[in-house]
C-alpha positions in Angstrom: 60.1 234.6 -13.0 63.0 234.7 -10.7 63.1 237.1 -7.8 65.1 240.3 -8.1 68.8 239.6 -8.6 69.7 241.6 -5.4 67.7 242.1 -2.3 68.0 245.3 -0.4 69.1 243.8 2.8 72.0 241.9 1.2 73.8 244.7 -0.7 77.1 244.0 0.9 77.3 240.5 -0.7 77.2 241.2 -4.4 80.6 242.4 -5.5 84.1 243.4 -4.7 87.0 245.6 -5.9 90.6 246.3 -4.8 90.6 247.8 -1.4 91.4 251.5 -1.2 94.9 252.3 -0.1 95.8 254.8 2.6 96.7 258.3 1.5 93.8 258.4 -1.0 95.6 256.1 -3.5 94.0 253.0 -4.8 95.1 250.0 -6.7 94.7 249.9 -10.4 91.5 248.5 -11.9 91.5 246.6 -15.2 87.9 246.9 -16.3 85.9 249.0 -13.9 85.0 252.5 -14.9 86.3 255.2 -12.6 82.9 256.4 -11.6 82.1 252.8 -10.4 85.4 252.5 -8.6 84.5 255.7 -6.7 81.3 254.1 -5.4 82.8 250.8 -4.2 82.3 250.0 -0.5 83.8 247.3 1.8 81.7 244.1 1.8 80.4 242.7 5.1 80.0 239.1 6.2 81.8 235.7 5.8 81.1 235.3 2.1 81.2 239.0 1.1 83.7 240.3 -1.4 86.4 242.8 -0.4 84.4 245.8 -1.8 81.1 246.3 -3.5 79.0 248.6 -5.7 75.4 248.0 -6.5 73.2 250.2 -8.7 69.6 251.2 -8.0 68.5 249.3 -11.1 69.8 246.0 -9.5 67.2 246.3 -6.7 64.3 245.6 -9.0 65.8 243.8 -11.9 65.0 240.1 -12.6 67.2 237.7 -14.6 67.0 234.1 -15.5 69.9 234.0 -18.0 73.6 234.8 -17.7 76.1 235.7 -20.3 79.7 235.1 -19.3 82.2 237.0 -21.5 85.6 235.6 -22.3 87.7 236.1 -19.1 90.7 238.4 -19.4 94.1 238.6 -17.8 95.9 241.9 -17.3 99.5 242.7 -16.3 101.4 245.9 -15.5 102.9 247.2 -18.7 106.5 247.1 -17.4 106.2 243.8 -15.6 108.2 240.8 -17.1 105.9 237.9 -18.1 106.6 235.2 -15.5 103.9 232.9 -16.8 104.1 231.3 -20.2 101.4 232.2 -22.8 100.2 228.6 -22.7 99.7 228.6 -18.9 97.9 232.0 -19.0 95.6 230.6 -21.7 94.9 227.4 -19.7 94.2 229.4 -16.5 91.6 231.5 -18.2 90.0 228.6 -20.1 89.7 226.5 -17.0 88.3 229.4 -15.0 85.6 230.1 -17.7 84.6 226.4 -17.9 84.3 226.0 -14.1 82.4 229.3 -13.7 79.9 228.2 -16.5 79.4 224.8 -14.9 78.4 226.4 -11.5 76.3 229.3 -12.7 74.7 227.1 -15.3 73.0 225.2 -12.4 70.9 228.2 -11.6 70.8 230.3 -14.9 70.4 229.5 -18.6 73.7 230.2 -20.2 73.2 232.8 -22.9 75.2 233.1 -26.1 74.1 236.6 -26.9 72.4 239.6 -25.2 68.7 239.2 -24.7 65.9 240.2 -22.3 66.3 238.8 -18.8 70.1 238.3 -19.2 72.8 239.6 -16.8 76.2 239.9 -18.4 79.4 239.4 -16.4 82.9 240.2 -17.4 85.7 238.8 -15.2 89.3 240.1 -15.2 92.4 238.7 -13.4 95.3 241.0 -12.5 97.9 241.4 -9.8 97.3 244.0 -7.1 99.3 247.1 -8.4 99.1 250.8 -8.8 100.8 250.7 -12.2 99.1 251.0 -15.5 98.0 247.6 -16.8 97.3 246.2 -20.2 95.4 243.2 -21.6 97.6 240.2 -21.8 95.4 237.1 -22.5 91.7 236.3 -23.2 89.9 233.0 -22.6 89.3 231.2 -25.9 86.8 228.6 -24.8 83.2 228.8 -26.2 81.0 230.9 -24.0 78.6 228.0 -23.4 80.6 224.9 -23.1 80.4 223.7 -19.5 81.2 220.1 -20.5 84.5 221.1 -21.9 87.3 219.4 -20.0 89.7 221.4 -17.9 93.5 220.9 -17.9 94.3 219.0 -14.7 97.6 217.2 -15.3 100.9 217.9 -13.5 101.9 221.1 -15.4 103.7 223.9 -13.5 101.2 226.1 -11.7 100.7 229.7 -13.1 99.9 231.0 -9.6 102.7 231.6 -7.2 102.2 231.1 -3.4 101.8 234.5 -1.8 100.6 236.2 -5.0 98.2 239.1 -4.5 95.9 238.3 -7.3 92.7 240.2 -7.9 89.5 239.0 -9.6 87.4 241.9 -10.8 83.9 241.5 -12.2 81.5 243.9 -13.8 77.8 242.9 -13.9 75.6 244.6 -16.5 72.2 244.3 -18.1 73.1 242.4 -21.3 70.6 244.5 -23.4 71.0 248.0 -22.1 74.6 247.8 -20.9 73.7 249.5 -17.6 76.0 248.5 -14.8 74.2 246.6 -12.1 77.2 245.9 -9.8 80.9 245.5 -9.6 83.0 242.9 -7.9 86.7 242.4 -7.0 88.0 239.6 -4.8 91.5 238.9 -3.7 92.9 235.3 -4.1 89.7 234.1 -5.8 87.8 235.0 -2.6 90.1 233.0 -0.3 92.3 234.2 2.5 95.6 233.9 0.6 97.7 231.7 -1.5 100.3 231.2 1.3 98.9 227.8 2.4 99.4 226.0 -0.9 102.5 225.1 -2.9 100.4 224.9 -6.1 102.3 221.9 -7.4 100.0 221.3 -10.4 96.9 222.4 -12.2 94.7 220.3 -10.0 95.6 222.7 -7.1 94.9 225.7 -9.2 91.5 224.3 -10.4 90.6 223.8 -6.7 90.7 227.5 -6.2 89.0 228.3 -9.4 86.1 226.0 -8.6 85.8 227.3 -5.0 85.5 230.8 -6.4 82.8 229.7 -8.9 80.9 228.1 -6.0 81.2 231.3 -4.0 79.8 233.4 -6.8 76.9 231.0 -7.3 76.1 231.3 -3.5 76.2 235.1 -3.6 73.8 235.2 -6.6 71.5 232.7 -4.9 71.4 234.8 -1.8 70.9 238.0 -3.8 67.8 236.5 -5.4 66.4 235.7 -2.0 66.1 231.9 -2.5 65.9 229.5 0.4 67.9 226.8 -1.1 71.3 228.5 -1.0 74.1 226.3 0.2 77.1 228.1 1.8 80.5 227.3 0.3 82.9 225.1 2.3 85.5 226.6 4.6 87.8 229.0 2.7 91.0 227.3 1.3 93.4 230.1 2.3 
């Protein structure tokens, strides 16, 4: 049996959310319930997310399986679509495959809710205070880490300087109880300013780096001694 998903001394590492704005206003969340948003706190440390919430249940829960829901893309309702539907679909499919490959190294990839399974829902959205709506959902099979990712010279769907957020909600797959919530900017990197994103290979480099970062956080939460820190941030 694996150790608890989260150790008490490492609470600041689990998750992240959009940073609270001055004046009491905060950026829009795509998937996190308001009561969870209210409990988010800034993460601490080199590999911590921007903000974090961890429930009491997470302190003692143990999981050896993970269920990765189809990844979702949200946009402000009044914002023109600057990315083609095909590119949005490819972005989410690649993200799902790369995340499954990394997390599948430490967890069994589950197809349906069952005991000992933590469920994660990822959502991508631009930093905004406007109302957002679901735009695209990943269509790859939930457990298909061998599926190839698009890596040819297509135009990148990510613009340099984009303030893109990655939200995640971690729940018990059987009870639905929220264990934690995460939101990272720029896939956990400093920014997108240092890259021109000439092709999908550049985009996939960020997606893979984020998957590696999430794997490291989970390894640390479980108190394992074999955790390998990610490479230097890309941004």
